[in-house]
N, CA, C and O atoms as a GROMACS GRO file, in nm:
protein
  616
    1MET      N    1   0.085  -0.118   0.000
    1MET     CA    2   0.000   0.000   0.000
    1MET      C    3   0.090   0.124   0.000
    1MET      O    4   0.180   0.136   0.083
    2GLU      N    5   0.064   0.214  -0.093
    2GLU     CA    6   0.143   0.336  -0.104
    2GLU      C    7   0.076   0.446  -0.023
    2GLU      O    8  -0.045   0.463  -0.029
    3THR      N    9   0.156   0.522   0.050
    3THR     CA   10   0.100   0.633   0.128
    3THR      C   11   0.149   0.764   0.072
    3THR      O   12   0.258   0.772   0.015
    4ASN      N   13   0.068   0.865   0.088
    4ASN     CA   14   0.104   0.999   0.043
    4ASN      C   15   0.168   1.072   0.161
    4ASN      O   16   0.103   1.091   0.264
    5HIS      N   17   0.292   1.113   0.146
    5HIS     CA   18   0.362   1.178   0.256
    5HIS      C   19   0.332   1.326   0.264
    5HIS      O   20   0.374   1.392   0.360
    6GLN      N   21   0.262   1.380   0.167
    6GLN     CA   22   0.227   1.522   0.170
    6GLN      C   23   0.106   1.541   0.260
    6GLN      O   24  -0.001   1.487   0.233
    7ASN      N   25   0.123   1.616   0.366
    7ASN     CA   26   0.015   1.646   0.458
    7ASN      C   27   0.003   1.798   0.467
    7ASN      O   28   0.093   1.864   0.519
    8THR      N   29  -0.107   1.854   0.416
    8THR     CA   30  -0.122   1.999   0.414
    8THR      C   31  -0.143   2.058   0.553
    8THR      O   32  -0.126   2.179   0.571
    9GLU      N   33  -0.178   1.978   0.650
    9GLU     CA   34  -0.196   2.029   0.785
    9GLU      C   35  -0.070   2.017   0.869
    9GLU      O   36  -0.067   2.066   0.982
   10ASP      N   37   0.032   1.955   0.817
   10ASP     CA   38   0.160   1.941   0.885
   10ASP      C   39   0.230   2.078   0.884
   10ASP      O   40   0.257   2.129   0.775
   11PRO      N   41   0.260   2.138   0.998
   11PRO     CA   42   0.319   2.272   1.001
   11PRO      C   43   0.462   2.278   0.944
   11PRO      O   44   0.513   2.387   0.921
   12THR      N   45   0.525   2.163   0.922
   12THR     CA   46   0.661   2.165   0.869
   12THR      C   47   0.664   2.153   0.717
   12THR      O   48   0.771   2.158   0.657
   13TRP      N   49   0.548   2.137   0.653
   13TRP     CA   50   0.542   2.120   0.509
   13TRP      C   51   0.562   2.254   0.441
   13TRP      O   52   0.508   2.356   0.485
   14GLU      N   53   0.641   2.256   0.332
   14GLU     CA   54   0.667   2.380   0.261
   14GLU      C   55   0.539   2.434   0.197
   14GLU      O   56   0.454   2.358   0.152
   15LEU      N   57   0.528   2.566   0.193
   15LEU     CA   58   0.411   2.630   0.137
   15LEU      C   59   0.430   2.660  -0.011
   15LEU      O   60   0.540   2.696  -0.053
   16PRO      N   61   0.327   2.644  -0.091
   16PRO     CA   62   0.338   2.683  -0.231
   16PRO      C   63   0.342   2.836  -0.239
   16PRO      O   64   0.283   2.904  -0.155
   17LYS      N   65   0.410   2.889  -0.339
   17LYS     CA   66   0.422   3.034  -0.350
   17LYS      C   67   0.342   3.091  -0.466
   17LYS      O   68   0.363   3.206  -0.505
   18PHE      N   69   0.252   3.012  -0.522
   18PHE     CA   70   0.186   3.052  -0.645
   18PHE      C   71   0.057   3.130  -0.625
   18PHE      O   72  -0.003   3.171  -0.725
   19TYR      N   73   0.010   3.153  -0.507
   19TYR     CA   74  -0.117   3.220  -0.487
   19TYR      C   75  -0.100   3.334  -0.388
   19TYR      O   76  -0.090   3.312  -0.267
   20PHE      N   77  -0.097   3.455  -0.440
   20PHE     CA   78  -0.087   3.569  -0.350
   20PHE      C   79  -0.167   3.686  -0.407
   20PHE      O   80  -0.191   3.695  -0.527
   21GLU      N   81  -0.208   3.774  -0.317
   21GLU     CA   82  -0.286   3.892  -0.352
   21GLU      C   83  -0.216   4.015  -0.295
   21GLU      O   84  -0.140   4.006  -0.199
   22VAL      N   85  -0.245   4.130  -0.356
   22VAL     CA   86  -0.183   4.254  -0.312
   22VAL      C   87  -0.292   4.359  -0.287
   22VAL      O   88  -0.381   4.377  -0.370
   23ASP      N   89  -0.283   4.426  -0.174
   23ASP     CA   90  -0.370   4.540  -0.142
   23ASP      C   91  -0.286   4.667  -0.153
   23ASP      O   92  -0.177   4.675  -0.096
   24PHE      N   93  -0.338   4.765  -0.226
   24PHE     CA   94  -0.271   4.895  -0.240
   24PHE      C   95  -0.347   4.996  -0.156
   24PHE      O   96  -0.416   5.083  -0.210
   25GLY      N   97  -0.335   4.987  -0.026
   25GLY     CA   98  -0.410   5.074   0.063
   25GLY      C   99  -0.558   5.041   0.059
   25GLY      O  100  -0.596   4.928   0.028
   26ASN      N  101  -0.641   5.140   0.091
   26ASN     CA  102  -0.786   5.118   0.093
   26ASN      C  103  -0.848   5.127  -0.045
   26ASN      O  104  -0.962   5.084  -0.066
   27GLN      N  105  -0.774   5.184  -0.141
   27GLN     CA  106  -0.830   5.209  -0.273
   27GLN      C  107  -0.841   5.083  -0.358
   27GLN      O  108  -0.945   5.060  -0.420
   28ILE      N  109  -0.738   5.002  -0.361
   28ILE     CA  110  -0.734   4.886  -0.450
   28ILE      C  111  -0.701   4.763  -0.366
   28ILE      O  112  -0.595   4.758  -0.303
   29LYS      N  113  -0.790   4.663  -0.364
   29LYS     CA  114  -0.771   4.546  -0.279
   29LYS      C  115  -0.778   4.416  -0.359
   29LYS      O  116  -0.842   4.409  -0.464
   30ASP      N  117  -0.711   4.314  -0.306
   30ASP     CA  118  -0.718   4.176  -0.356
   30ASP      C  119  -0.684   4.165  -0.505
   30ASP      O  120  -0.755   4.097  -0.579
   31ILE      N  121  -0.577   4.230  -0.548
   31ILE     CA  122  -0.531   4.223  -0.685
   31ILE      C  123  -0.436   4.104  -0.696
   31ILE      O  124  -0.343   4.091  -0.617
   32ARG      N  125  -0.458   4.018  -0.795
   32ARG     CA  126  -0.373   3.901  -0.816
   32ARG      C  127  -0.254   3.940  -0.904
   32ARG      O  128  -0.269   4.011  -1.004
   33PHE      N  129  -0.138   3.893  -0.866
   33PHE     CA  130  -0.016   3.917  -0.943
   33PHE      C  131   0.050   3.784  -0.976
   33PHE      O  132   0.030   3.685  -0.906
   34GLU      N  133   0.128   3.783  -1.083
   34GLU     CA  134   0.200   3.664  -1.124
   34GLU      C  135   0.332   3.648  -1.050
   34GLU      O  136   0.377   3.537  -1.023
   35GLU      N  137   0.394   3.761  -1.015
   35GLU     CA  138   0.529   3.755  -0.959
   35GLU      C  139   0.553   3.874  -0.868
   35GLU      O  140   0.505   3.985  -0.893
   36SER      N  141   0.627   3.850  -0.762
   36SER     CA  142   0.669   3.955  -0.671
   36SER      C  143   0.817   3.934  -0.641
   36SER      O  144   0.858   3.826  -0.599
   37LEU      N  145   0.897   4.038  -0.663
   37LEU     CA  146   1.041   4.030  -0.640
   37LEU      C  147   1.085   4.139  -0.543
   37LEU      O  148   1.026   4.247  -0.541
   38GLY      N  149   1.187   4.112  -0.464
   38GLY     CA  150   1.247   4.214  -0.379
   38GLY      C  151   1.191   4.225  -0.239
   38GLY      O  152   1.207   4.329  -0.174
   39LEU      N  153   1.125   4.122  -0.191
   39LEU     CA  154   1.074   4.125  -0.054
   39LEU      C  155   1.185   4.087   0.043
   39LEU      O  156   1.178   3.984   0.111
   40ASP      N  157   1.286   4.170   0.049
   40ASP     CA  158   1.400   4.142   0.136
   40ASP      C  159   1.453   4.271   0.197
   40ASP      O  160   1.423   4.381   0.152
   41PHE      N  161   1.531   4.254   0.300
   41PHE     CA  162   1.598   4.367   0.362
   41PHE      C  163   1.731   4.320   0.418
   41PHE      O  164   1.753   4.200   0.437
   42GLU      N  165   1.818   4.414   0.445
   42GLU     CA  166   1.952   4.382   0.494
   42GLU      C  167   1.988   4.476   0.608
   42GLU      O  168   1.973   4.598   0.597
   43GLU      N  169   2.034   4.418   0.715
   43GLU     CA  170   2.078   4.497   0.831
   43GLU      C  171   2.223   4.538   0.808
   43GLU      O  172   2.311   4.452   0.797
   44GLN      N  173   2.249   4.667   0.801
   44GLN     CA  174   2.387   4.714   0.787
   44GLN      C  175   2.453   4.710   0.924
   44GLN      O  176   2.396   4.755   1.024
   45ILE      N  177   2.573   4.656   0.929
   45ILE     CA  178   2.645   4.639   1.055
   45ILE      C  179   2.732   4.762   1.083
   45ILE      O  180   2.801   4.812   0.994
   46THR      N  181   2.726   4.809   1.206
   46THR     CA  182   2.809   4.920   1.251
   46THR      C  183   2.916   4.863   1.343
   46THR      O  184   2.886   4.795   1.441
   47GLU      N  185   3.041   4.892   1.310
   47GLU     CA  186   3.152   4.848   1.395
   47GLU      C  187   3.201   4.964   1.480
   47GLU      O  188   3.213   5.077   1.432
   48TYR      N  189   3.228   4.936   1.606
   48TYR     CA  190   3.291   5.038   1.688
   48TYR      C  191   3.386   4.970   1.786
   48TYR      O  192   3.375   4.851   1.813
   49ARG      N  193   3.478   5.048   1.836
   49ARG     CA  194   3.578   4.995   1.929
   49ARG      C  195   3.545   5.041   2.069
   49ARG      O  196   3.533   5.160   2.097
   50ASP      N  197   3.529   4.943   2.157
   50ASP     CA  198   3.502   4.972   2.297
   50ASP      C  199   3.636   4.975   2.370
   50ASP      O  200   3.708   4.876   2.371
   51GLU      N  201   3.668   5.088   2.430
   51GLU     CA  202   3.799   5.101   2.494
   51GLU      C  203   3.816   5.007   2.613
   51GLU      O  204   3.929   4.979   2.655
   52PHE      N  205   3.707   4.958   2.668
   52PHE     CA  206   3.716   4.868   2.782
   52PHE      C  207   3.708   4.721   2.742
   52PHE      O  208   3.710   4.634   2.829
   53HIS      N  209   3.698   4.692   2.613
   53HIS     CA  210   3.690   4.554   2.565
   53HIS      C  211   3.825   4.488   2.587
   53HIS      O  212   3.927   4.546   2.549
   54PRO      N  213   3.831   4.368   2.647
   54PRO     CA  214   3.960   4.306   2.681
   54PRO      C  215   4.047   4.273   2.560
   54PRO      O  216   4.170   4.267   2.573
   55LEU      N  217   3.988   4.252   2.445
   55LEU     CA  218   4.069   4.217   2.328
   55LEU      C  219   4.103   4.338   2.242
   55LEU      O  220   4.174   4.324   2.142
   56SER      N  221   4.055   4.454   2.277
   56SER     CA  222   4.078   4.578   2.199
   56SER      C  223   4.042   4.558   2.053
   56SER      O  224   4.111   4.607   1.964
   57SER      N  225   3.933   4.488   2.029
   57SER     CA  226   3.886   4.469   1.891
   57SER      C  227   3.751   4.538   1.874
   57SER      O  228   3.695   4.591   1.970
   58THR      N  229   3.701   4.537   1.753
   58THR     CA  230   3.574   4.603   1.727
   58THR      C  231   3.457   4.516   1.772
   58THR      O  232   3.467   4.393   1.780
   59ILE      N  233   3.348   4.583   1.800
   59ILE     CA  234   3.223   4.516   1.837
   59ILE      C  235   3.123   4.548   1.726
   59ILE      O  236   3.114   4.663   1.682
   60ASN      N  237   3.049   4.448   1.681
   60ASN     CA  238   2.950   4.467   1.576
   60ASN      C  239   2.813   4.491   1.638
   60ASN      O  240   2.769   4.419   1.728
   61MET      N  241   2.747   4.595   1.588
   61MET     CA  242   2.612   4.629   1.635
   61MET      C  243   2.521   4.647   1.514
   61MET      O  244   2.567   4.687   1.408
   62PRO      N  245   2.391   4.616   1.530
   62PRO     CA  246   2.298   4.639   1.420
   62PRO      C  247   2.292   4.788   1.387
   62PRO      O  248   2.297   4.873   1.476
   63GLY      N  249   2.281   4.818   1.257
   63GLY     CA  250   2.274   4.956   1.213
   63GLY      C  251   2.146   4.983   1.138
   63GLY      O  252   2.039   4.934   1.175
   64ILE      N  253   2.156   5.061   1.035
   64ILE     CA  254   2.041   5.100   0.955
   64ILE      C  255   1.995   4.982   0.869
   64ILE      O  256   2.078   4.908   0.815
   65ILE      N  257   1.865   4.965   0.856
   65ILE     CA  258   1.809   4.860   0.772
   65ILE      C  259   1.798   4.914   0.630
   65ILE      O  260   1.743   5.022   0.607
   66LYS      N  261   1.850   4.838   0.536
   66LYS     CA  262   1.849   4.876   0.395
   66LYS      C  263   1.759   4.780   0.319
   66LYS      O  264   1.768   4.658   0.336
   67SER      N  265   1.672   4.835   0.235
   67SER     CA  266   1.586   4.750   0.152
   67SER      C  267   1.581   4.807   0.011
   67SER      O  268   1.593   4.927  -0.010
   68GLY      N  269   1.563   4.717  -0.084
   68GLY     CA  270   1.554   4.758  -0.224
   68GLY      C  271   1.410   4.780  -0.266
   68GLY      O  272   1.319   4.777  -0.184
   69ASN      N  273   1.392   4.800  -0.394
   69ASN     CA  274   1.258   4.818  -0.449
   69ASN      C  275   1.189   4.682  -0.463
   69ASN      O  276   1.254   4.579  -0.478
   70VAL      N  277   1.057   4.684  -0.457
   70VAL     CA  278   0.976   4.564  -0.478
   70VAL      C  279   0.916   4.574  -0.617
   70VAL      O  280   0.863   4.678  -0.656
   71THR      N  281   0.925   4.465  -0.692
   71THR     CA  282   0.872   4.460  -0.828
   71THR      C  283   0.755   4.364  -0.834
   71THR      O  284   0.766   4.249  -0.788
   72LEU      N  285   0.643   4.409  -0.889
   72LEU     CA  286   0.523   4.327  -0.904
   72LEU      C  287   0.491   4.314  -1.052
   72LEU      O  288   0.496   4.413  -1.126
   73LYS      N  289   0.456   4.192  -1.096
   73LYS     CA  290   0.423   4.168  -1.236
   73LYS      C  291   0.287   4.100  -1.245
   73LYS      O  292   0.254   4.012  -1.166
   74ARG      N  293   0.209   4.146  -1.345
   74ARG     CA  294   0.078   4.085  -1.368
   74ARG      C  295   0.034   4.112  -1.509
   74ARG      O  296   0.084   4.202  -1.576
   75GLY      N  297  -0.063   4.032  -1.555
   75GLY     CA  298  -0.119   4.051  -1.688
   75GLY      C  299  -0.193   4.182  -1.697
   75GLY      O  300  -0.254   4.228  -1.600
   76LEU      N  301  -0.188   4.243  -1.814
   76LEU     CA  302  -0.255   4.370  -1.838
   76LEU      C  303  -0.402   4.346  -1.871
   76LEU      O  304  -0.434   4.261  -1.954
   77PHE      N  305  -0.490   4.420  -1.805
   77PHE     CA  306  -0.633   4.406  -1.826
   77PHE      C  307  -0.688   4.529  -1.898
   77PHE      O  308  -0.643   4.641  -1.875
   78LYS      N  309  -0.785   4.507  -1.985
   78LYS     CA  310  -0.848   4.615  -2.059
   78LYS      C  311  -0.917   4.712  -1.963
   78LYS      O  312  -0.984   4.669  -1.869
   79ASN      N  313  -0.902   4.840  -1.988
   79ASN     CA  314  -0.965   4.948  -1.910
   79ASN      C  315  -0.923   4.952  -1.764
   79ASN      O  316  -0.991   5.015  -1.683
   80ASP      N  317  -0.812   4.888  -1.727
   80ASP     CA  318  -0.762   4.894  -1.590
   80ASP      C  319  -0.662   5.009  -1.582
   80ASP      O  320  -0.550   4.998  -1.633
   81THR      N  321  -0.702   5.117  -1.518
   81THR     CA  322  -0.616   5.236  -1.511
   81THR      C  323  -0.571   5.268  -1.369
   81THR      O  324  -0.510   5.373  -1.347
   82ASN      N  325  -0.599   5.181  -1.273
   82ASN     CA  326  -0.563   5.210  -1.134
   82ASN      C  327  -0.415   5.241  -1.115
   82ASN      O  328  -0.380   5.339  -1.050
   83PHE      N  329  -0.328   5.157  -1.171
   83PHE     CA  330  -0.184   5.176  -1.152
   83PHE      C  331  -0.133   5.294  -1.232
   83PHE      O  332  -0.048   5.370  -1.185
   84LYS      N  333  -0.186   5.310  -1.353
   84LYS     CA  334  -0.143   5.423  -1.437
   84LYS      C  335  -0.180   5.555  -1.371
   84LYS      O  336  -0.102   5.650  -1.375
   85ASN      N  337  -0.297   5.562  -1.310
   85ASN     CA  338  -0.338   5.685  -1.240
   85ASN      C  339  -0.248   5.713  -1.120
   85ASN      O  340  -0.216   5.829  -1.092
   86TRP      N  341  -0.208   5.608  -1.050
   86TRP     CA  342  -0.118   5.624  -0.935
   86TRP      C  343   0.019   5.674  -0.983
   86TRP      O  344   0.078   5.763  -0.921
   87VAL      N  345   0.069   5.618  -1.091
   87VAL     CA  346   0.198   5.660  -1.146
   87VAL      C  347   0.190   5.803  -1.198
   87VAL      O  348   0.286   5.879  -1.183
   88LYS      N  349   0.078   5.843  -1.259
   88LYS     CA  350   0.061   5.979  -1.312
   88LYS      C  351   0.076   6.084  -1.203
   88LYS      O  352   0.123   6.194  -1.231
   89LYS      N  353   0.037   6.053  -1.082
   89LYS     CA  354   0.046   6.149  -0.972
   89LYS      C  355   0.190   6.188  -0.944
   89LYS      O  356   0.217   6.297  -0.894
   90LEU      N  357   0.284   6.098  -0.975
   90LEU     CA  358   0.426   6.133  -0.960
   90LEU      C  359   0.466   6.239  -1.060
   90LEU      O  360   0.547   6.327  -1.029
   91LYS      N  361   0.411   6.233  -1.180
   91LYS     CA  362   0.444   6.330  -1.283
   91LYS      C  363   0.392   6.468  -1.249
   91LYS      O  364   0.445   6.568  -1.297
   92MET      N  365   0.291   6.475  -1.166
   92MET     CA  366   0.236   6.604  -1.127
   92MET      C  367   0.304   6.656  -0.999
   92MET      O  368   0.250   6.743  -0.931
   93ASN      N  369   0.422   6.602  -0.968
   93ASN     CA  370   0.501   6.642  -0.852
   93ASN      C  371   0.429   6.615  -0.720
   93ASN      O  372   0.447   6.688  -0.622
   94THR      N  373   0.348   6.512  -0.719
   94THR     CA  374   0.277   6.471  -0.599
   94THR      C  375   0.307   6.323  -0.574
   94THR      O  376   0.294   6.241  -0.664
   95ILE      N  377   0.346   6.291  -0.452
   95ILE     CA  378   0.370   6.151  -0.419
   95ILE      C  379   0.257   6.105  -0.328
   95ILE      O  380   0.236   6.159  -0.220
   96GLU      N  381   0.185   6.005  -0.373
   96GLU     CA  382   0.080   5.945  -0.291
   96GLU      C  383   0.136   5.817  -0.232
   96GLU      O  384   0.142   5.714  -0.299
   97ARG      N  385   0.176   5.824  -0.107
   97ARG     CA  386   0.233   5.707  -0.038
   97ARG      C  387   0.121   5.620   0.016
   97ARG      O  388   0.021   5.671   0.067
   98ARG      N  389   0.139   5.490   0.005
   98ARG     CA  390   0.039   5.395   0.053
   98ARG      C  391   0.106   5.283   0.132
   98ARG      O  392   0.226   5.259   0.118
   99THR      N  393   0.027   5.217   0.215
   99THR     CA  394   0.071   5.094   0.278
   99THR      C  395   0.024   4.980   0.189
   99THR      O  396  -0.096   4.966   0.163
  100ILE      N  397   0.119   4.899   0.142
  100ILE     CA  398   0.088   4.790   0.051
  100ILE      C  399   0.105   4.658   0.125
  100ILE      O  400   0.205   4.638   0.193
  101SER      N  401   0.008   4.570   0.110
  101SER     CA  402   0.014   4.437   0.172
  101SER      C  403   0.022   4.332   0.062
  101SER      O  404  -0.062   4.328  -0.028
  102ILE      N  405   0.123   4.247   0.070
  102ILE     CA  406   0.138   4.133  -0.021
  102ILE      C  407   0.110   4.010   0.063
  102ILE      O  408   0.184   3.978   0.156
  103LYS      N  409   0.001   3.939   0.029
  103LYS     CA  410  -0.050   3.831   0.115
  103LYS      C  411  -0.037   3.696   0.046
  103LYS      O  412  -0.087   3.676  -0.064
  104LEU      N  413   0.032   3.603   0.113
  104LEU     CA  414   0.039   3.465   0.067
  104LEU      C  415  -0.087   3.395   0.117
  104LEU      O  416  -0.113   3.390   0.237
  105ILE      N  417  -0.165   3.341   0.023
  105ILE     CA  418  -0.293   3.278   0.056
  105ILE      C  419  -0.278   3.127   0.052
  105ILE      O  420  -0.219   3.071  -0.041
  106ILE      N  421  -0.333   3.061   0.154
  106ILE     CA  422  -0.335   2.914   0.154
  106ILE      C  423  -0.481   2.869   0.147
  106ILE      O  424  -0.569   2.950   0.119
  107GLU      N  425  -0.505   2.744   0.173
  107GLU     CA  426  -0.639   2.686   0.160
  107GLU      C  427  -0.747   2.771   0.227
  107GLU      O  428  -0.723   2.836   0.329
  108ALA      N  429  -0.864   2.768   0.168
  108ALA     CA  430  -0.984   2.834   0.222
  108ALA      C  431  -0.964   2.985   0.237
  108ALA      O  432  -1.018   3.046   0.328
  109GLU      N  433  -0.885   3.045   0.145
  109GLU     CA  434  -0.865   3.190   0.143
  109GLU      C  435  -0.803   3.245   0.272
  109GLU      O  436  -0.822   3.363   0.302
  110ASN      N  437  -0.730   3.164   0.347
  110ASN     CA  438  -0.663   3.210   0.469
  110ASN      C  439  -0.528   3.270   0.435
  110ASN      O  440  -0.455   3.217   0.351
  111ILE      N  441  -0.494   3.380   0.501
  111ILE     CA  442  -0.364   3.444   0.482
  111ILE      C  443  -0.263   3.372   0.570
  111ILE      O  444  -0.284   3.359   0.691
  112ASN      N  445  -0.154   3.325   0.510
  112ASN     CA  446  -0.050   3.259   0.586
  112ASN      C  447   0.058   3.358   0.629
  112ASN      O  448   0.097   3.362   0.745
  113THR      N  449   0.105   3.436   0.535
  113THR     CA  450   0.209   3.535   0.562
  113THR      C  451   0.174   3.662   0.487
  113THR      O  452   0.120   3.658   0.376
  114GLU      N  453   0.205   3.775   0.548
  114GLU     CA  454   0.180   3.903   0.485
  114GLU      C  455   0.304   3.990   0.496
  114GLU      O  456   0.364   4.001   0.603
  115TRP      N  457   0.342   4.051   0.384
  115TRP     CA  458   0.453   4.145   0.381
  115TRP      C  459   0.392   4.284   0.366
  115TRP      O  460   0.320   4.308   0.268
  116ARG      N  461   0.418   4.375   0.459
  116ARG     CA  462   0.362   4.511   0.452
  116ARG      C  463   0.473   4.609   0.418
  116ARG      O  464   0.577   4.615   0.484
  117LEU      N  465   0.449   4.686   0.314
  117LEU     CA  466   0.541   4.790   0.272
  117LEU      C  467   0.484   4.923   0.319
  117LEU      O  468   0.371   4.958   0.283
  118THR      N  469   0.560   4.998   0.398
  118THR     CA  470   0.510   5.125   0.449
  118THR      C  471   0.562   5.240   0.364
  118THR      O  472   0.672   5.234   0.310
  119SER      N  473   0.482   5.344   0.354
  119SER     CA  474   0.514   5.465   0.276
  119SER      C  475   0.562   5.430   0.136
  119SER      O  476   0.665   5.480   0.090
  120ALA      N  477   0.487   5.344   0.069
  120ALA     CA  478   0.526   5.296  -0.064
  120ALA      C  479   0.470   5.384  -0.174
  120ALA      O  480   0.361   5.440  -0.162
  121TYR      N  481   0.549   5.397  -0.281
  121TYR     CA  482   0.504   5.471  -0.398
  121TYR      C  483   0.572   5.415  -0.522
  121TYR      O  484   0.682   5.361  -0.513
  122PRO      N  485   0.508   5.428  -0.639
  122PRO     CA  486   0.565   5.370  -0.762
  122PRO      C  487   0.682   5.454  -0.812
  122PRO      O  488   0.680   5.577  -0.806
  123VAL      N  489   0.785   5.385  -0.862
  123VAL     CA  490   0.899   5.455  -0.920
  123VAL      C  491   0.920   5.417  -1.066
  123VAL      O  492   0.992   5.486  -1.138
  124LYS      N  493   0.857   5.307  -1.111
  124LYS     CA  494   0.875   5.264  -1.249
  124LYS      C  495   0.760   5.173  -1.289
  124LYS      O  496   0.713   5.090  -1.211
  125MET      N  497   0.715   5.191  -1.414
  125MET     CA  498   0.610   5.104  -1.468
  125MET      C  499   0.647   5.072  -1.612
  125MET      O  500   0.672   5.163  -1.691
  126THR      N  501   0.650   4.943  -1.645
  126THR     CA  502   0.684   4.901  -1.781
  126THR      C  503   0.587   4.794  -1.827
  126THR      O  504   0.519   4.729  -1.748
  127ASN      N  505   0.583   4.777  -1.959
  127ASN     CA  506   0.504   4.671  -2.021
  127ASN      C  507   0.596   4.578  -2.096
  127ASN      O  508   0.712   4.609  -2.120
  128THR      N  509   0.542   4.462  -2.132
  128THR     CA  510   0.614   4.366  -2.214
  128THR      C  511   0.645   4.429  -2.349
  128THR      O  512   0.572   4.516  -2.397
  129ASN      N  513   0.753   4.386  -2.410
  129ASN     CA  514   0.783   4.429  -2.547
  129ASN      C  515   0.672   4.382  -2.640
  129ASN      O  516   0.622   4.270  -2.627
  130LEU      N  517   0.633   4.468  -2.732
  130LEU     CA  518   0.528   4.433  -2.827
  130LEU      C  519   0.589   4.369  -2.951
  130LEU      O  520   0.681   4.424  -3.012
  131GLN      N  521   0.539   4.251  -2.986
  131GLN     CA  522   0.585   4.179  -3.104
  131GLN      C  523   0.464   4.121  -3.176
  131GLN      O  524   0.376   4.062  -3.112
  132THR      N  525   0.459   4.138  -3.307
  132THR     CA  526   0.343   4.089  -3.382
  132THR      C  527   0.342   3.937  -3.394
  132THR      O  528   0.236   3.878  -3.413
  133ASP      N  529   0.459   3.873  -3.384
  133ASP     CA  530   0.463   3.728  -3.399
  133ASP      C  531   0.458   3.653  -3.266
  133ASP      O  532   0.466   3.530  -3.263
  134ALA      N  533   0.446   3.726  -3.155
  134ALA     CA  534   0.441   3.662  -3.023
  134ALA      C  535   0.296   3.632  -2.985
  134ALA      O  536   0.206   3.709  -3.017
  135ASN      N  537   0.275   3.522  -2.918
  135ASN     CA  538   0.143   3.484  -2.871
  135ASN      C  539   0.146   3.484  -2.719
  135ASN      O  540   0.130   3.379  -2.656
  136GLU      N  541   0.166   3.602  -2.661
  136GLU     CA  542   0.182   3.614  -2.516
  136GLU      C  543   0.088   3.719  -2.462
  136GLU      O  544   0.038   3.805  -2.535
  137VAL      N  545   0.063   3.712  -2.335
  137VAL     CA  546  -0.018   3.812  -2.265
  137VAL      C  547   0.070   3.932  -2.234
  137VAL      O  548   0.187   3.916  -2.198
  138LEU      N  549   0.015   4.053  -2.248
  138LEU     CA  550   0.087   4.173  -2.207
  138LEU      C  551   0.102   4.172  -2.056
  138LEU      O  552   0.008   4.137  -1.984
  139VAL      N  553   0.219   4.208  -2.007
  139VAL     CA  554   0.247   4.205  -1.864
  139VAL      C  555   0.285   4.346  -1.817
  139VAL      O  556   0.376   4.408  -1.872
  140ASP      N  557   0.215   4.394  -1.715
  140ASP     CA  558   0.251   4.518  -1.647
  140ASP      C  559   0.355   4.486  -1.541
  140ASP      O  560   0.341   4.388  -1.468
  141THR      N  561   0.459   4.566  -1.534
  141THR     CA  562   0.559   4.554  -1.428
  141THR      C  563   0.560   4.685  -1.351
  141THR      O  564   0.582   4.791  -1.408
  142LEU      N  565   0.536   4.677  -1.222
  142LEU     CA  566   0.530   4.794  -1.135
  142LEU      C  567   0.641   4.783  -1.032
  142LEU      O  568   0.647   4.686  -0.956
  143GLU      N  569   0.728   4.882  -1.028
  143GLU     CA  570   0.838   4.884  -0.931
  143GLU      C  571   0.804   4.987  -0.823
  143GLU      O  572   0.767   5.100  -0.853
  144ILE      N  573   0.819   4.945  -0.697
  144ILE     CA  574   0.774   5.026  -0.585
  144ILE      C  575   0.890   5.050  -0.488
  144ILE      O  576   0.964   4.959  -0.452
  145LYS      N  577   0.903   5.176  -0.446
  145LYS     CA  578   0.999   5.215  -0.341
  145LYS      C  579   0.921   5.220  -0.211
  145LYS      O  580   0.804   5.259  -0.210
  146HIS      N  581   0.983   5.182  -0.103
  146HIS     CA  582   0.915   5.185   0.027
  146HIS      C  583   1.013   5.224   0.136
  146HIS      O  584   1.134   5.227   0.115
  147GLU      N  585   0.959   5.255   0.253
  147GLU     CA  586   1.043   5.297   0.366
  147GLU      C  587   1.045   5.196   0.479
  147GLU      O  588   1.099   5.225   0.586
  148GLY      N  589   0.988   5.079   0.458
  148GLY     CA  590   0.990   4.978   0.562
  148GLY      C  591   0.917   4.853   0.518
  148GLY      O  592   0.817   4.859   0.447
  149LEU      N  593   0.969   4.738   0.561
  149LEU     CA  594   0.910   4.608   0.531
  149LEU      C  595   0.885   4.537   0.663
  149LEU      O  596   0.977   4.516   0.741
  150VAL      N  597   0.760   4.499   0.686
  150VAL     CA  598   0.722   4.425   0.806
  150VAL      C  599   0.663   4.293   0.761
  150VAL      O  600   0.578   4.290   0.672
  151ILE      N  601   0.708   4.183   0.821
  151ILE     CA  602   0.656   4.051   0.787
  151ILE      C  603   0.564   4.006   0.900
  151ILE      O  604   0.604   4.000   1.016
  152VAL      N  605   0.440   3.974   0.864
  152VAL     CA  606   0.339   3.932   0.962
  152VAL      C  607   0.302   3.789   0.931
  152VAL      O  608   0.257   3.760   0.820
  153ASN      N  609   0.317   3.698   1.026
  153ASN     CA  610   0.275   3.559   1.009
  153ASN      C  611   0.143   3.540   1.079
  153ASN      O  612   0.127   3.576   1.196
  154SER      N  613   0.047   3.484   1.006
  154SER     CA  614  -0.087   3.464   1.064
  154SER      C  615  -0.094   3.336   1.142
  154SER      O  616  -0.199   3.303   1.198
   0.00000   0.00000   0.00000
């Protein structure tokens, strides 16, 4: 008798990464994306010398947190102008900062992990290259700058 070792209720089982939604503040919610890149941060280390340290060597302390831009990709939909309108506001010398939530969804629409970007705003928007011989979906790519990344586990 063959048994299936995959148990979705086992807390040690790896989670699939293919189903996630993004909320762009209160205005735009539950938007599905194909890809999300850049959900990382790096702690910069500060070295200093403590004159009372017995080895007279440097001590490492946590410093400023550095994070890059987050890139979101999704298929282009007809008459969908939400992102274009948000990007246009930058051209008018106005920055509309939002809190963005990227939510990993598991069974029964439950959120497993959420990445929150604070004070986020778009810095770049691109589309797929247009080719007459290609049979592909147009893809919007939205690059977002933020001032903080918080990871929330549900």
